[in-house]
N, C-alpha and C positions, 0 to 999 in steps of 0.2 A: 156682220156677224155679231152674235152675242158673246159676252166674255167666256161663257162655258164652251162655245164653239171654238174660240181661239185657243183655249186650253186643250181641247181635243186635238186641234191641229198641232200644237206644240208637242203633245205626247206621242202622236203618231210619227212625227219627224224624228224624235229621239229614238223610238223603238225601231223604226225602219232603217235608220242610218247607223245606229250603234257607234257613234263617234264619241270618244272618251270625254272631251270637255263638256259635251252636252249631258252625257249620262251622269257625270259628277256634279253638274250644276243645273239639274232638272228644274228645281224650283225657281231659280233666277231666270231661266229661259221662259218658263211659264209666266212669270211676272212681266217680263218684257212683252210677251204676246198680248197682254191685256192692258198694259200701261197707257197706250194712246187713247183708250176709251175712258181713262180716269183723269185726263188732263183738261184744263179749261178750253184748249183749242178744239176739243171734240165738239163744242157747241158752235164754233164759228167756221171750221174747215171740214168740208165733206171728205171722207176717206175714199175718194174716187180716183180712178186712173188719171183722168184729165187734170184734176186739181193738184195732185200730189206726186205724180210719178217722177218728176224731175228732182223733187226733194228726196224721195226714196233712193233714187240713183246716186245722189250726192252722199247720202248716208252710207251707202255701200262702198263708195270710193273712199270716204273718210275711214271707214272700218278697216279696209285693207291697207290704207296708208299708215294707219296707227299701229297695226299689229302685224308682225313679221312671221310668226309661226304659231302653231297650236299650243306650244308651251306657254305662251303669254295669255291664253284664254282662261279667265277666271269668271267669277259670278257677275261682276260688273259688266264684263264684255258680253256675256250671254244675255244679259238684260238688253243691251244695245241691239244684238242680233234678233232677239225676240220682237223688238219694236219694228224692225224692218219687215219681218215676216207678217206682223199684224196688218200692215198696209197691203202687202202682196195678197194676202187672203181676202181682204175686202174688195180688191179689184176684180175678184172672181165671185162676188156675191151679187146676184141679180139686182136687188134694190139699190145697190151703190153705183149703178150704171145708168146712162142717159136713155137706154132703150127700155127701161122699166116704167110702166105706165101707172102703177099704183100710187095711192096716197100714203101718208105716214102710218095710218092704221094698218093698211095692207103690208107696208114695210115691216112693221113690228110683228104681225102675225106670221109673215114669211120667215123672219129670222127665228121666231120661236119654233116653228116646224123644222127649220134647218138645224137648230141646236140638237134636236133628238135624232134626226136622220144622219147627221154627220157623225155622231157618236156611234151609230150602228155601222155606217159605211166604212169607217177606218178599220173595222175588224172583219170586213167582208172579203170574199175572193176577188170582187171587182177592184177593191183598193189594192190588193196584192198585185193584180195585173197592172194597175196604174204605176205602182212603185217599181215594177220591172223596167219601165220605160224612162225612169228618172235620168236626167242629163247631168253631166259634169263637164263644164266648159273650161277652157284654159285661160280665158280672160273675161273681165267684166263686160267688155264691149260685146262679146259673143252672147253673154248672158242677157244683156239689155236688149239685143236684137231678138233673142228668143222670147223674152217677156212681151215685147211689142207684137211679135208675130202671133203668139198664142192669144193675146188679148184681142187682136184684130179678128181672129177666128171666132173667139167667144162672142164678139159683138155682131156677128153676121145674122143672128136671129135671136128672138126672145128665149131666155133660158129657164130652167127649172131647178129644183133643189138637187136632184141627182147630178145634173150637169155641173152645178156649183161645187159639189163634193169632188167630182172627178178632176175638174180644172184646178181647183184650189190645192188639192193634195199633190197633184202632178207638178204644178209650178212652184209652190212653196218648198216642197222637198228638193226640187232641182236647184233652187236658189241656195239653200243651205249646203247641199252637196257640192255645188260649184265653189262657194266661198271656202269651204274646208279643203277642197281639192287644190285651189290656188295656194292656200296657206301651206299645204303639205309639199307642193312642188317647190315653193319658195324655200322652205326649210331644207329640203334635199339639196337644192342648188347651193345654199349657204354652207351646208356640211361638206359638199364636194369641194367648194372653193377653199374652205378652211383647211381641208386635208391636203389639197394641192399646194396651198401656200406654205403649210408647215413642212411638207416634203421638200419643196424647192429651197426653203430657208435652211 
């Protein structure tokens, strides 16, 4: 995806989920979504599922290990989350996958068209329908299994820009929804434990 596509993805996640840390730190989340394309590793490491999925999963583990509740989510944290979503979005971009047969010129032209079509798609009824199916899992392992399953489905045949828009919006939004769902559950558990402890004491 082009940088503007990643920004479109970030904005649609913020608007569809309406989660306070993201709405308050919109710019930080946007920066995170384009940051991997601004780093030197962009030239040496392909943003493909096969090459980077384990790194991305580890980033998600570290994210939830480091932060215990949404109260701890500031701009620096939103940048980190944006970086994770950047890679997830690229996994569902046809030229970033091994079943894409085009050359680099084809790749660039495809992503140029994707930039315009994704911007339109995120405001469409089709996108609204996709967002009604967004998942919120109780654990990262369930989320990882979901990503693997959906990517395997994506790889069953050559894709097109419309497919990319649907898959990327669905999975990226589900990833963010799940991460905040886990944080919210953790926060509620901690509040309950604190209340119980205070009552007993």
